[in-house]
C-alpha positions in Angstrom: -17.4 2.9 -17.0 -16.4 3.7 -20.6 -17.4 6.8 -22.5 -15.8 6.2 -25.8 -19.0 7.5 -27.5 -18.9 10.9 -25.8 -16.7 13.4 -23.9 -14.5 11.9 -21.1 -15.8 11.7 -17.6 -13.8 14.3 -15.6 -12.3 13.0 -12.3 -10.2 15.3 -10.1 -7.7 13.2 -8.1 -6.5 14.8 -4.8 -3.1 13.4 -3.9 -2.3 15.8 -1.1 -2.5 13.0 1.5 -0.3 10.6 -0.4 3.0 9.9 1.2 5.5 7.0 1.2 4.2 3.5 1.5 1.3 1.6 0.1 -0.8 4.7 -0.8 1.8 5.7 -3.4 1.3 2.2 -5.0 -2.4 2.8 -5.0 -1.9 6.1 -6.9 0.4 4.5 -9.4 -1.7 1.5 -10.2 -5.0 3.4 -10.4 -3.5 5.8 -12.9 -1.8 3.0 -14.8 -5.1 1.0 -15.2 -7.8 3.7 -15.2 -10.1 2.9 -18.2 -10.6 4.9 -21.3 -13.3 7.4 -21.4 -12.1 9.3 -18.4 -10.0 12.4 -17.9 -7.9 12.4 -14.7 -6.7 15.7 -13.3 -4.1 15.1 -10.6 -3.7 17.7 -7.8 -0.7 17.7 -5.4 1.1 14.7 -6.9 4.1 13.5 -4.8 7.3 15.2 -5.7 9.2 12.0 -6.5 6.3 10.5 -8.4 5.8 10.4 -12.2 2.9 9.3 -14.4 3.4 5.6 -15.2 3.1 3.9 -18.5 -0.6 3.2 -18.9 -2.6 0.4 -20.3 -6.1 1.7 -19.4 -6.1 4.7 -21.7 -7.4 7.5 -19.5 -6.3 11.1 -20.3 -4.0 12.1 -17.4 -2.8 15.6 -16.5 -0.8 16.6 -13.4 -2.1 20.0 -12.4 0.1 20.5 -9.4 2.7 18.8 -7.1 3.5 18.7 -3.4 5.9 21.1 -1.9 6.7 23.6 0.9 6.0 21.1 3.7 2.7 19.7 4.9 1.0 23.1 5.4 2.2 24.5 2.1 1.0 21.3 0.3 -2.5 21.5 1.8 -2.9 25.2 1.1 -1.8 24.9 -2.5 -3.9 21.7 -3.0 -7.0 23.6 -1.6 -6.5 26.3 -4.2 -5.8 23.9 -7.0 -8.9 21.9 -6.1 -11.1 25.0 -6.2 -9.8 25.8 -9.7 -10.0 22.2 -11.0 -13.5 21.6 -9.7 -14.7 24.7 -11.5 -13.6 23.4 -14.9 -16.2 22.2 -17.4 -16.7 18.5 -17.4 -15.4 17.7 -13.9 -17.9 15.6 -12.0 -16.3 14.2 -8.9 -13.2 14.4 -6.6 -11.4 11.3 -5.6 -9.1 12.0 -2.6 -6.6 9.1 -2.2 -6.2 9.7 1.5 -7.9 12.0 4.0 -6.9 15.6 3.6 -8.2 19.0 4.7 -7.6 20.2 1.1 -11.0 18.8 0.1 -12.5 21.9 1.6 -11.5 23.6 -1.6 -13.7 21.3 -3.7 -16.8 22.6 -5.4 -17.9 19.0 -6.3 -18.8 15.9 -4.3 -15.8 14.2 -2.8 -15.1 10.5 -2.4 -12.2 9.8 0.0 -10.2 6.6 0.2 -9.6 5.6 3.9 -6.7 3.2 4.3 -6.6 2.9 8.1 -7.3 4.8 11.4 -3.9 3.9 12.8 -3.4 7.4 14.4 -6.5 6.6 16.6 -5.9 2.9 17.2 -2.1 2.7 17.2 -0.9 6.2 18.1 2.3 5.1 19.9 5.4 6.9 18.8 3.5 9.3 16.6 4.6 12.8 17.4 1.9 15.0 19.0 2.0 17.3 16.0 1.3 14.4 13.6 -1.6 13.2 15.7 -3.2 16.7 15.9 -2.8 17.1 12.1 -4.4 13.8 11.3 -7.2 14.5 13.8 -8.1 17.6 11.9 -7.5 16.3 8.4 -9.3 13.0 8.9 -12.2 14.7 10.7 -12.5 17.3 8.0 -12.3 14.8 5.1 -14.8 12.4 6.8 -17.3 15.2 7.3 -16.9 16.7 3.9 -16.9 13.5 1.8 -20.0 12.3 0.0 -18.8 8.7 0.2 -15.9 7.0 2.0 -14.1 4.1 0.3 -12.5 1.8 2.9 -9.8 -0.6 1.8 -11.0 -3.3 4.1 -14.0 -4.4 6.1 -11.8 -3.9 9.2 -11.2 -0.2 8.3 -14.9 0.3 7.6 -15.7 -1.2 11.0 -13.2 1.2 12.7 -14.7 4.2 10.7 -18.3 3.4 11.8 -17.3 2.9 15.4 -15.0 5.9 15.8 -16.7 8.5 13.7 -20.4 7.4 13.8 -20.6 7.4 10.0 -23.8 6.1 8.6 -23.2 2.6 7.0 -24.6 3.8 3.6 -21.7 6.3 3.3 -18.9 3.7 3.7 -18.0 1.3 0.9 -15.5 -1.5 1.0 -13.0 -1.7 -1.9 -10.0 -4.0 -1.9 -6.9 -2.9 -3.8 -5.3 -5.0 -6.5 -2.3 -7.1 -5.6 -0.5 -8.1 -8.9 3.1 -7.0 -9.6 5.3 -7.4 -12.6 8.6 -9.3 -11.9 11.5 -8.3 -14.2 11.8 -11.0 -16.9 15.1 -9.9 -18.4 18.5 -11.1 -17.1 20.5 -14.2 -16.7 18.7 -17.6 -17.2 17.4 -19.2 -14.1 20.0 -22.0 -14.2 22.9 -19.4 -13.8 21.7 -18.0 -10.6 20.5 -19.6 -7.4 16.7 -19.4 -6.8 16.8 -17.5 -3.5 14.2 -18.7 -1.1 13.4 -21.8 -3.1 14.4 -25.4 -2.4 17.6 -26.6 -4.1 17.3 -28.7 -7.1 15.9 -28.7 -10.6 12.3 -28.7 -9.4 12.7 -25.4 -7.6 11.4 -23.4 -10.5 10.5 -19.8 -9.9 11.8 -16.6 -11.7 15.5 -16.0 -12.1 17.1 -13.7 -9.5 17.2 -10.7 -11.7 16.4 -7.1 -10.7 17.3 -7.6 -7.1 18.6 -4.6 -5.2 21.8 -4.6 -3.2 22.5 -6.3 -0.8 20.0 -8.9 -1.9 21.8 -9.5 -5.1 24.9 -10.4 -3.1 22.9 -12.8 -1.0 21.6 -14.4 -4.2 25.1 -14.8 -5.6 26.1 -16.7 -2.5 22.9 -18.8 -2.6 21.8 -17.4 0.8 18.1 -17.2 1.9 16.5 -14.0 3.2 13.4 -13.0 5.0 11.8 -9.8 3.9 9.8 -7.5 6.2 7.8 -4.3 5.7 9.3 -1.7 8.0 8.6 1.9 7.0 6.5 2.7 10.1 6.8 1.9 13.8 3.6 -0.2 13.9 5.1 -2.7 11.4 6.5 -4.9 14.1 10.0 -5.2 12.7 11.5 -5.5 16.2 9.7 -8.9 16.5 11.5 -10.1 13.4 14.8 -8.8 14.7 14.3 -10.6 18.0 13.4 -13.8 16.2 16.4 -13.8 13.8 19.0 -15.4 16.1 16.7 -18.4 16.2 16.6 -18.5 12.4 20.3 -19.1 11.7 19.9 -20.0 8.0 18.4 -16.6 7.0 19.2 -12.9 6.7 16.6 -10.3 7.3 16.0 -7.5 4.8 13.9 -4.5 5.9 11.9 -2.5 3.4 12.0 1.1 4.7 10.5 3.1 1.8 13.5 5.5 2.4 12.2 6.3 5.9 13.6 3.8 8.3 12.2 3.9 11.8 15.0 4.6 14.3 13.7 2.1 16.8 14.2 -0.6 14.3 17.8 0.4 13.6 18.4 0.5 17.4 17.0 -3.0 17.8 19.1 -4.3 14.9 22.3 -2.7 16.5 21.6 -4.6 19.7 20.9 -7.9 18.0 23.4 -10.8 18.2 22.5 -11.4 14.5 23.0 -7.7 13.5 25.5 -8.8 10.7 22.5 -10.5 9.0 20.2 -7.5 9.0 20.0 -5.2 6.0 18.0 -2.0 5.7 16.9 -1.3 2.1 16.4 2.2 0.8 13.4 3.2 -1.4 13.1 0.7 -4.2 11.7 1.2 -7.7 8.7 -1.0 -8.7 10.9 -3.6 -10.4 13.3 -3.9 -7.5 10.4 -4.2 -5.0 8.7 -6.9 -7.0 12.0 -8.8 -7.4 12.7 -8.6 -3.6 9.3 -10.0 -2.8 9.4 -12.7 -5.4 12.8 -14.1 -4.3 12.3 -13.9 -0.5 12.3 -17.2 1.4 9.4 -15.8 3.4 7.7 -12.4 3.5 6.9 -11.1 7.0 4.2 -8.7 8.2 4.3 -9.0 12.0 2.4 -5.7 12.3 0.8 -4.5 15.5 -1.9 -2.9 13.3 -2.9 -2.7 9.7 -5.7 -1.2 7.7 -5.2 -3.7 4.9 -1.8 -5.1 4.3 -1.1 -4.7 0.6 2.5 -6.1 0.6 1.3 -9.4 2.1 -1.3 -9.8 -0.7 1.3 -8.9 -3.3 3.8 -11.4 -1.9 1.2 -14.2 -2.1 0.3 -13.3 -5.6 4.0 -13.7 -6.5 4.1 -17.1 -5.0 6.1 -16.2 -1.9 5.3 -17.8 1.5 3.9 -15.2 3.8 3.7 -14.8 7.5 1.3 -12.3 9.1 0.5 -11.2 12.7 -2.9 -12.0 14.3 -4.2 -8.6 13.0 -7.6 -9.1 11.4 -6.9 -6.8 8.4 -4.0 -9.0 7.3 -6.1 -12.1 7.5 -8.7 -10.3 5.3 -6.1 -9.1 2.8 -4.5 -12.5 2.4 -7.7 -14.5 2.3 -6.5 -16.9 5.0 -3.6 -18.1 2.7 -0.8 -16.6 4.9 0.6 -18.4 7.9 -0.8 -16.5 10.9 1.2 -15.9 14.0 -0.5 -17.0 17.2 0.8 -14.0 19.1 2.9 -10.8 18.7 6.2 -12.5 19.8 9.5 -13.7 18.5 8.6 -17.3 19.4 5.4 -17.1 17.4 7.2 -15.7 14.4 9.8 -18.4 14.4 7.1 -21.1 14.5 5.2 -19.4 11.7 8.3 -19.1 9.5 9.1 -22.7 10.1 5.6 -23.7 9.1 5.6 -21.5 6.0 8.9 -23.0 4.8 7.7 -26.6 5.4 4.5 -26.0 3.4 4.2 -26.0 -0.4 4.9 -22.6 -1.9 1.8 -20.6 -2.9 0.8 -20.9 -6.5 1.8 -17.6 -8.2 -1.1 -15.5 -9.4 -3.6 -17.2 -7.2 -5.7 -15.2 -4.7 -6.5 -11.5 -4.5 -7.3 -9.7 -7.8 -5.5 -7.7 -10.4 -5.2 -3.9 -10.3 -7.1 -3.8 -13.6 -10.1 -5.5 -11.9 -9.8 -3.3 -8.8 -9.5 -0.1 -10.8 -12.5 -1.1 -13.0 -14.6 -1.6 -9.9 -13.6 1.8 -8.4 -14.2 3.6 -11.7 -17.7 2.0 -12.0 -18.5 3.1 -8.5 -17.4 6.7 -9.1 -19.2 6.7 -12.5 -22.5 5.7 -10.9 -22.1 8.4 -8.2 -21.3 11.1 -10.8 -24.7 10.4 -12.5 -26.8 10.0 -9.4 -25.9 12.9 -7.0 -23.6 15.8 -7.6 -24.3 17.6 -4.4 -21.5 17.9 -1.8 -22.1 15.9 1.3 -23.4 18.0 4.3 -21.0 18.7 7.1 -21.3 16.2 9.9 -20.3 16.1 13.5 -17.3 13.9 14.4 -13.6 13.8 14.4 
C-alpha cells in the first residue's frame, strides 16, 4: 500500500519477542523493504541490531530497545507500546513474535507466529522458558486481532492447539533472497568450494567467507553447513553422519548461541577435527557461507518454516532437509528430503544432493520485496477495515 499522496500510514512494530535466529532476519528484511508511504515506529529493537540500509523508503524510527533481561524488556515494551499507540496517525501494531507486551497496545494487534515449538518440541527447554512462552503466546494469541503464520504447518498447529477461528489466521511466507558479496578476488584465483572442479563449475568467487571456512576454501576443501542455534535443529544427526562423509568438513551456524549438546556430540566424534562451530555472522558472511557450501543441511526434528533452507536454494546451494513438513513447504519440494531422522538417511541424502545438478540460483521462493509488499498490503487493508482491538479469547 502506497500513500505518497497523503500522510504516512503509521505502523508500530513490536520487537520485544525478537531474539537470535530467523526472526531477526525477518525484522531486518521487512524494515529494509517496507514500501514508501508508511511510518514504522520500532519498539524494543534487539540490542545488537541496527536499522539497515533501505530500498523501500518507509520512515523508520527506533523508539526503544531491549534491555534488563526478559522481564525488563517486556515491561519497558508494554509502556512504550502504550505511548506509541496513543500517537496521532498510528493505526496498527505488528508484533514480530508473540509477546505479552501487546497488552500495552491501544490499537489492533497483528502477531507473526513462527512456530509452536515450545508445545510440539519442548525437549531440553528449561521449565522457566516453557512457562514464559506459555504465558506470552497465550496472551498474544488472545489479544491479537489477526495472526500471521509463516507456514500452513504453523497455521495448522495454531488452529489445533489454541482453537483459533480459521478467519483470524493468515499464512504469509517470508522472502528468501540474500545478497552474496560481489567484491574480492576473481573466481579463477580461488577454488569454488562445494562446486565440481573444472572451468564449468561457475558460481560466485569465495569471497566474504568467515573463518574457518576461508581456510577450507584456500585448501580447496568442501564443507557441509548446518543450522544449529537451537536443540531441535538436529545437528547431532549431522555429527553422527560425518565419519561416513570423509570428503567433507561440517560447519555449524550457532548464531552466537551454540547448544552445548552439539558441542558434546562433536567432542565425542571420531571426525571432531573436521567440525567447526561458527560464531554469529554478519549478513554478508552468512550469505557467503551458504553460497559456497557443498550442501546445506537442515535435519531438524521440528520447524515452523525453515528460512535458511529456502535461502540456500535461492543461492543455488544443494539442500538436504529432514522429513519435517514445514521444511518441505518452505523449499517447495526442491530440497532432497531425508527418509528418516538418522545418520544413515542424512548420508544417503547428501550423496543424492551432490550427484544431482545444482539448483538454479534465484529460482524458487520469492524475494523479500515481494513478501514485504504482501504483508504491507494485508496490514493496510486491516487498518482501513477494523480498528477495534480483538476481544480476549480463552486458550493458552
